[in-house]
Each structure stands twice: as structure tokens, then as C-alpha cells.
Backbone as JSON, one array per atom type, in Angstrom:
{
  "sequence": "MISEGCLVKSKAIRGTVGAIIPYNERTCAITAGHVIRYGSGAVGTKVVVDGYESTVIRLFNDYDLALIEVPSEHATLSAIGRASFDPAELVTYDKRIACRVIDTGKNLNRFAFPCGNMPMPGDSGSPIIQESEVIGMLSSVLYNNCTGLGISSEVFGNPLRLR",
  "N": [[-25.15, -7.89, -4.63], [-22.78, -9.15, -2.42], [-19.35, -9.2, -2.93], [-15.82, -9.72, -3.67], [-13.98, -6.67, -3.91], [-16.04, -4.92, -3.33], [-17.4, -2.04, -1.62], [-16.6, -1.09, 1.69], [-17.95, 0.62, 4.37], [-18.45, 3.13, 6.87], [-19.27, 5.75, 9.13], [-16.66, 6.72, 9.68], [-15.02, 4.94, 8.37], [-13.65, 3.62, 5.42], [-13.19, 1.37, 2.92], [-12.14, -1.5, 0.99], [-13.5, -4.66, 0.08], [-11.63, -7.57, 0.31], [-12.0, -10.31, -0.06], [-14.55, -12.86, 0.12], [-15.13, -15.12, 2.58], [-15.63, -18.36, 4.19], [-16.0, -18.6, 7.71], [-15.77, -20.08, 10.72], [-18.44, -21.15, 10.53], [-19.73, -18.91, 9.62], [-20.32, -16.27, 7.25], [-17.94, -14.24, 5.9], [-16.61, -11.04, 5.06], [-13.41, -9.91, 4.13], [-10.98, -7.45, 4.93], [-8.28, -5.04, 4.97], [-6.86, -4.84, 8.17], [-5.97, -2.4, 9.2], [-7.6, -0.55, 7.99], [-9.99, -0.69, 9.38], [-9.11, -0.22, 12.07], [-7.84, 2.37, 11.91], [-9.98, 3.89, 11.28], [-11.17, 4.26, 13.66], [-12.44, 1.94, 14.39], [-13.39, -1.25, 15.81], [-13.65, -4.62, 17.12], [-17.0, -5.5, 16.86], [-17.84, -3.14, 15.73], [-20.18, -1.56, 13.64], [-20.6, -1.71, 10.19], [-21.18, -0.9, 6.72], [-21.5, -3.04, 4.06], [-21.43, -3.15, 0.74], [-24.01, -2.06, 0.79], [-25.3, -3.55, 2.77], [-25.95, -3.98, 6.21], [-23.39, -4.82, 8.42], [-21.02, -6.51, 10.62], [-17.96, -6.02, 12.31], [-16.11, -8.73, 13.28], [-13.7, -9.82, 14.04], [-10.28, -9.02, 14.51], [-7.13, -9.49, 13.2], [-4.23, -8.71, 14.19], [-1.57, -9.5, 13.7], [-1.59, -10.15, 11.05], [-2.65, -7.96, 9.76], [-5.42, -7.94, 9.19], [-8.94, -7.93, 8.88], [-12.05, -9.32, 9.83], [-15.33, -9.33, 8.73], [-18.56, -9.96, 9.48], [-21.0, -10.83, 7.19], [-24.31, -10.76, 5.66], [-25.14, -13.96, 4.75], [-26.93, -14.73, 2.76], [-26.71, -12.76, 0.91], [-24.22, -12.84, -0.16], [-21.4, -13.94, -2.08], [-19.15, -16.54, -2.04], [-15.65, -16.17, -2.41], [-13.42, -17.33, -4.95], [-10.47, -18.78, -4.06], [-7.05, -18.65, -4.68], [-3.59, -19.58, -5.35], [-0.72, -17.56, -5.44], [1.18, -16.94, -8.38], [4.17, -16.28, -10.27], [3.25, -14.23, -12.22], [1.29, -12.06, -14.41], [-1.21, -10.04, -12.79], [-4.14, -8.56, -11.24], [-5.24, -5.72, -9.51], [-8.22, -5.06, -7.85], [-10.39, -2.56, -7.15], [-13.22, -0.9, -5.62], [-13.87, 0.84, -7.62], [-12.09, 0.77, -9.76], [-9.61, -0.92, -11.84], [-6.33, -2.21, -11.69], [-3.53, -3.14, -13.42], [-1.0, -5.47, -12.48], [1.97, -7.18, -11.34], [3.01, -10.23, -9.93], [5.77, -10.35, -7.9], [7.08, -11.49, -5.79], [6.53, -14.13, -3.52], [5.16, -15.37, -0.47], [4.68, -17.0, 2.72], [3.08, -15.39, 4.34], [2.99, -12.85, 3.14], [2.74, -11.28, -0.1], [4.46, -9.74, -2.82], [3.99, -7.08, -5.08], [4.38, -5.61, -8.32], [3.64, -2.49, -9.71], [2.45, -0.41, -12.45], [4.26, 2.56, -12.64], [2.92, 4.91, -13.28], [0.32, 4.37, -12.65], [-0.59, 3.77, -9.92], [-1.87, 2.11, -6.94], [-3.97, 3.91, -4.65], [-4.07, 5.79, -1.51], [-6.53, 4.42, 0.55], [-7.15, 2.31, -1.03], [-6.36, 0.06, 0.26], [-6.88, -3.29, 1.3], [-8.04, -4.13, -1.0], [-8.63, -6.73, -3.39], [-6.2, -8.87, -4.96], [-6.17, -10.31, -8.03], [-5.78, -13.28, -9.88], [-6.23, -15.15, -12.72], [-9.05, -15.29, -12.24], [-9.16, -15.84, -9.51], [-8.77, -14.98, -6.06], [-5.7, -14.02, -4.9], [-4.36, -12.58, -3.1], [-4.36, -9.67, -0.9], [-4.32, -6.22, -0.9], [-2.14, -4.47, 1.25], [-0.19, -2.51, 1.75], [1.54, 0.21, 0.08], [4.44, 1.02, -1.75], [5.61, 3.78, -2.85], [8.06, 4.75, -3.76], [9.32, 2.74, -5.22], [7.37, 1.67, -6.81], [5.9, -0.59, -5.93], [3.89, -2.95, -4.06], [2.69, -4.4, -1.0], [1.01, -7.35, -0.09], [-1.41, -9.18, 1.77], [-1.11, -12.59, 1.88], [-3.0, -15.15, 0.2], [-2.49, -17.49, 1.4], [-2.79, -17.04, 4.06], [-5.53, -16.04, 4.57], [-6.98, -17.9, 3.16], [-6.77, -20.26, 4.44], [-8.32, -21.87, 6.91], [-7.18, -22.83, 9.29], [-5.14, -21.08, 9.86], [-6.41, -18.85, 10.75], [-7.14, -18.55, 13.61]],
  "CA": [[-24.53, -9.1, -4.12], [-21.48, -8.86, -1.83], [-18.24, -9.98, -3.45], [-14.59, -8.98, -3.55], [-13.99, -5.39, -4.6], [-17.14, -4.07, -2.85], [-17.07, -0.98, -0.68], [-16.88, -1.19, 3.12], [-17.96, 1.99, 4.87], [-19.23, 3.61, 8.0], [-19.03, 7.19, 9.23], [-15.23, 7.02, 9.66], [-14.3, 3.85, 7.74], [-13.9, 3.41, 4.0], [-12.23, 0.42, 2.41], [-12.59, -2.42, -0.05], [-13.53, -6.07, 0.44], [-10.61, -8.36, -0.37], [-12.58, -11.61, -0.42], [-15.63, -13.38, 0.97], [-14.67, -16.45, 2.99], [-16.33, -18.96, 5.32], [-15.23, -18.52, 8.94], [-16.52, -20.59, 11.87], [-19.85, -21.27, 10.15], [-20.23, -17.58, 9.25], [-19.82, -15.76, 5.97], [-17.22, -13.02, 6.26], [-15.8, -10.24, 4.15], [-12.14, -9.53, 4.74], [-10.33, -6.23, 4.46], [-7.08, -4.76, 5.75], [-7.2, -4.48, 9.54], [-5.72, -0.98, 9.48], [-8.76, 0.22, 7.5], [-10.94, -0.66, 10.5], [-8.5, 0.42, 13.24], [-7.6, 3.8, 11.7], [-11.28, 4.54, 11.24], [-11.66, 4.15, 15.04], [-13.26, 0.76, 14.52], [-12.93, -2.36, 16.64], [-14.6, -5.73, 17.09], [-18.33, -5.03, 17.2], [-18.19, -1.96, 14.94], [-21.13, -1.76, 12.54], [-20.21, -1.12, 8.91], [-22.05, -1.25, 5.61], [-20.76, -3.7, 2.99], [-22.26, -3.18, -0.46], [-25.39, -1.71, 1.13], [-25.84, -4.42, 3.81], [-25.37, -3.79, 7.53], [-22.49, -5.91, 8.77], [-20.34, -6.28, 11.89], [-16.58, -6.48, 12.46], [-16.13, -9.77, 14.31], [-12.35, -10.24, 14.44], [-9.11, -8.33, 13.97], [-5.89, -10.25, 13.33], [-3.19, -7.69, 14.08], [-0.36, -10.08, 13.13], [-1.74, -10.24, 9.6], [-3.32, -6.75, 9.26], [-6.61, -8.51, 8.58], [-10.2, -7.77, 9.6], [-13.17, -10.15, 9.38], [-16.61, -8.65, 8.87], [-19.65, -10.88, 9.19], [-21.97, -10.28, 6.24], [-25.45, -11.67, 5.48], [-24.74, -15.01, 3.8], [-27.85, -14.8, 1.63], [-26.37, -11.69, -0.04], [-22.78, -12.92, -0.41], [-20.86, -15.01, -2.9], [-17.8, -16.88, -1.6], [-14.61, -15.93, -3.4], [-12.51, -18.41, -5.33], [-9.16, -18.45, -3.5], [-5.97, -19.35, -5.37], [-2.22, -19.35, -4.89], [0.0, -16.64, -6.31], [2.28, -17.39, -9.23], [4.93, -15.14, -10.77], [2.59, -13.88, -13.47], [0.45, -10.86, -14.31], [-2.38, -10.09, -11.91], [-4.92, -7.33, -11.3], [-5.82, -5.2, -8.29], [-9.6, -4.65, -8.14], [-11.01, -1.76, -6.11], [-14.65, -0.73, -5.88], [-14.13, 1.71, -8.77], [-11.08, 0.67, -10.82], [-8.75, -2.1, -11.94], [-4.95, -1.82, -11.98], [-2.69, -4.28, -13.75], [0.22, -5.58, -11.67], [2.68, -8.44, -11.54], [3.52, -10.84, -8.7], [7.23, -10.41, -7.98], [7.58, -12.28, -4.67], [5.46, -14.78, -2.78], [5.58, -15.89, 0.82], [3.65, -17.64, 3.53], [2.21, -14.36, 4.87], [2.91, -11.68, 2.26], [3.16, -11.29, -1.5], [4.87, -8.4, -3.27], [3.47, -6.81, -6.42], [4.9, -4.44, -9.04], [2.59, -1.75, -10.4], [2.95, 0.63, -13.35], [4.52, 3.77, -11.83], [1.93, 5.93, -13.61], [-1.03, 3.91, -12.28], [-0.4, 3.12, -8.63], [-2.99, 2.16, -6.0], [-3.99, 5.14, -3.87], [-4.56, 5.61, -0.14], [-7.94, 4.03, 0.49], [-7.26, 1.06, -1.79], [-6.0, -1.06, 1.12], [-7.93, -4.3, 1.41], [-8.49, -4.55, -2.34], [-8.11, -8.04, -3.78], [-5.33, -9.09, -6.12], [-6.8, -11.42, -8.75], [-5.06, -13.98, -10.95], [-7.07, -16.2, -13.31], [-10.36, -15.26, -11.57], [-9.05, -16.24, -8.12], [-8.12, -14.03, -5.17], [-4.42, -14.59, -4.45], [-3.82, -11.69, -2.07], [-5.14, -8.48, -0.57], [-3.39, -5.11, -0.73], [-1.96, -3.96, 2.6], [0.56, -1.25, 1.72], [2.13, 0.58, -1.2], [5.74, 1.68, -1.67], [5.62, 4.64, -4.04], [9.42, 5.0, -4.24], [9.74, 1.73, -6.2], [6.18, 1.21, -7.53], [5.5, -1.92, -5.51], [2.97, -3.04, -2.94], [2.67, -5.65, -0.24], [-0.34, -7.86, 0.09], [-1.61, -10.35, 2.61], [-1.2, -13.76, 1.02], [-4.15, -16.05, 0.35], [-2.05, -18.57, 2.29], [-3.3, -16.67, 5.37], [-6.99, -16.02, 4.68], [-7.57, -19.06, 2.49], [-6.53, -21.43, 5.26], [-9.02, -21.66, 8.18], [-6.32, -23.14, 10.43], [-4.29, -19.91, 10.15], [-7.25, -17.79, 11.35], [-7.68, -19.0, 14.9]],
  "C": [[-23.13, -8.74, -3.62], [-20.44, -9.8, -2.42], [-16.97, -9.15, -3.3], [-14.66, -7.7, -4.39], [-15.12, -4.47, -4.18], [-16.64, -3.07, -1.83], [-17.5, -1.34, 0.73], [-16.9, 0.23, 3.64], [-18.79, 2.12, 6.14], [-18.91, 5.1, 8.07], [-17.54, 7.51, 9.07], [-14.4, 5.98, 8.91], [-14.68, 3.77, 6.27], [-12.81, 2.5, 3.46], [-12.87, -0.48, 1.37], [-12.53, -3.85, 0.47], [-12.48, -6.81, -0.38], [-11.13, -9.71, -0.84], [-13.74, -11.9, 0.51], [-15.25, -14.82, 1.28], [-15.6, -17.02, 4.06], [-15.42, -18.87, 6.54], [-16.11, -18.97, 10.1], [-18.03, -20.58, 11.63], [-20.53, -19.92, 9.89], [-19.71, -17.25, 7.85], [-19.21, -14.4, 6.27], [-16.54, -12.37, 5.07], [-14.49, -9.97, 4.88], [-11.67, -8.22, 4.12], [-9.08, -6.04, 5.3], [-7.5, -4.29, 7.15], [-6.98, -3.01, 9.83], [-6.85, -0.09, 8.97], [-9.78, 0.37, 8.63], [-10.35, 0.12, 11.68], [-8.34, 1.92, 13.07], [-8.89, 4.58, 11.54], [-11.96, 4.48, 12.61], [-12.59, 2.96, 15.23], [-12.6, -0.29, 15.39], [-13.9, -3.51, 16.44], [-15.94, -5.19, 17.59], [-18.77, -3.8, 16.43], [-19.14, -2.35, 13.82], [-20.61, -1.03, 11.31], [-21.24, -1.53, 7.87], [-21.16, -1.83, 4.51], [-21.71, -3.86, 1.82], [-23.74, -2.97, -0.16], [-26.01, -2.54, 2.25], [-25.14, -4.16, 5.15], [-24.6, -5.04, 7.93], [-21.74, -5.53, 10.05], [-18.92, -6.82, 11.84], [-16.57, -7.5, 13.59], [-14.74, -10.17, 14.79], [-11.31, -9.38, 13.76], [-7.89, -9.2, 14.24], [-4.74, -9.27, 13.11], [-1.91, -8.22, 13.46], [-0.4, -10.12, 11.61], [-2.33, -8.98, 8.96], [-4.6, -7.15, 8.52], [-7.82, -8.29, 9.48], [-11.25, -8.68, 8.98], [-14.46, -9.42, 9.71], [-17.7, -9.65, 8.52], [-20.67, -10.18, 8.31], [-23.14, -11.25, 6.11], [-25.15, -12.69, 4.39], [-25.65, -15.07, 2.58], [-27.57, -13.73, 0.57], [-24.9, -11.73, -0.44], [-22.43, -14.12, -1.27], [-19.44, -15.29, -2.45], [-16.82, -16.68, -2.75], [-13.86, -17.21, -3.72], [-11.12, -17.97, -4.87], [-8.12, -19.29, -4.22], [-4.63, -19.04, -4.76], [-1.51, -18.49, -5.92], [1.06, -17.36, -7.13], [2.95, -16.15, -9.81], [4.44, -14.75, -12.17], [1.85, -12.57, -13.32], [-0.76, -11.11, -13.41], [-3.11, -8.75, -12.03], [-5.43, -6.98, -9.91], [-7.2, -4.68, -8.64], [-10.13, -3.87, -6.94], [-12.49, -1.64, -6.43], [-14.91, 0.13, -7.11], [-13.08, 1.64, -9.88], [-10.34, -0.66, -10.76], [-7.36, -1.63, -12.33], [-4.15, -3.09, -12.25], [-1.46, -4.27, -12.84], [0.87, -6.92, -12.0], [3.16, -8.94, -10.18], [5.04, -10.95, -8.85], [7.86, -11.16, -6.81], [6.39, -12.89, -3.95], [6.02, -15.32, -1.47], [4.4, -16.48, 1.56], [2.64, -16.62, 4.05], [1.98, -13.2, 3.91], [3.32, -12.01, 0.84], [3.6, -9.87, -1.83], [4.5, -8.26, -4.74], [4.15, -5.59, -7.01], [3.74, -3.82, -9.81], [3.21, -0.8, -11.41], [3.11, 1.93, -12.54], [3.5, 4.87, -12.11], [0.5, 5.55, -13.22], [-0.95, 3.08, -11.0], [-1.71, 3.1, -7.83], [-2.85, 3.42, -5.14], [-4.34, 4.82, -2.41], [-6.07, 5.36, -0.21], [-8.16, 2.75, -0.29], [-6.83, -0.16, -0.96], [-7.19, -2.0, 1.28], [-8.42, -4.8, 0.07], [-7.86, -5.9, -2.71], [-7.14, -7.94, -4.96], [-5.83, -10.39, -6.75], [-5.84, -11.96, -9.81], [-5.96, -15.11, -11.42], [-8.37, -16.39, -12.53], [-10.34, -15.75, -10.12], [-8.34, -15.16, -7.31], [-6.85, -14.67, -4.63], [-3.77, -13.72, -3.38], [-4.73, -10.49, -1.88], [-4.17, -7.36, -0.23], [-3.36, -4.62, 0.71], [-1.21, -2.64, 2.61], [1.19, -1.05, 0.35], [3.44, 1.32, -0.95], [5.91, 2.5, -2.95], [7.02, 4.85, -4.6], [9.9, 3.95, -5.24], [8.56, 1.06, -6.91], [5.79, -0.23, -7.21], [4.49, -1.83, -4.37], [3.11, -4.38, -2.26], [1.23, -6.06, -0.04], [-0.36, -9.07, 0.99], [-1.85, -11.54, 1.69], [-2.48, -14.56, 1.26], [-3.78, -17.26, 1.19], [-2.54, -18.31, 3.72], [-4.82, -16.81, 5.4], [-7.69, -17.17, 3.98], [-7.43, -20.34, 3.28], [-7.18, -21.23, 6.63], [-8.17, -21.94, 9.4], [-5.43, -21.97, 10.8], [-5.1, -18.83, 10.87], [-7.93, -18.28, 12.62], [-7.38, -17.99, 15.96]]
}
């Protein structure tokens, strides 16, 4: 079953699903847009999401966000929440990393990670979870101060923002 934290892959693309959302009467997985672009992907690129053939249908460069249409019968919509200044957890396809929300915004959230257990390259697109809800999606990591930036659920949880 496709859900947040699943693996997105193709020959040159490897990333993690941040959430499963409804989009224009479709069911879509989201991941960081740079995961698709840097893997030489574009709109129309075929990828595999948790074993199911899927298609990149939209790239939002302003938000570093990619939408991938997935088979709705094999997907579970994510519960989307709003970030609060509390503990949270980054969930990749193979690990969980505790973190804390240290700043929230309309487009981005900032997270603090334990310096000895930082997200790695390839973890972009992973969901940040608080109280069983997706509140953000990892976009970049700043190793010099053990923080990361994430696309806020205020972006992907609001259909009016994704036009």
C-alpha cells in the first residue's frame, strides 16, 4: 500500500514519498522536486512508487515539490496537520529520525536534528510527522548547524496553493 515514507525510484531517481494527497480528482504522491529534476526527470517521467508504476504529473519549482500520480486503489491518503513547536519525526523508507520544529512559516518549516543522527543525501522528500500527521516534507539539510528545511503542509495541504 502506497503511503508516506515509501520509496520512489526509476533508473536515475531515488527518493521518498512525503505524503499522499488528492489533486484535481487524482491521487498523488509528493516528493521534493529536486529529486525528480536531478534524476533527469520531468513531467511525464515514469517512476515506481512502492512497486507501482506511476507518472510525474507536475513540478512546482517555486516550492521544490513534485506530484506523482499513483494508482488510487493502492494508496492511502495522508493525514495532513499543521506544525507546532514540538518534537516531530522524519520518516524515510528505511529509518526514523527524531527532530524538533524550531520555526514555522507559510512555505517552509525549519527542524533541528540530533547532530549525531542527521538525514542523509537521498532523504529529501521524506515526511516530517507530528501526532500521526504530515506537517512538512524535507527539502534540504544544513549540516553546519544540524537543521533542515522542509516544505510546509501549508503548501501541499491546501489545494488552492497548488494551481
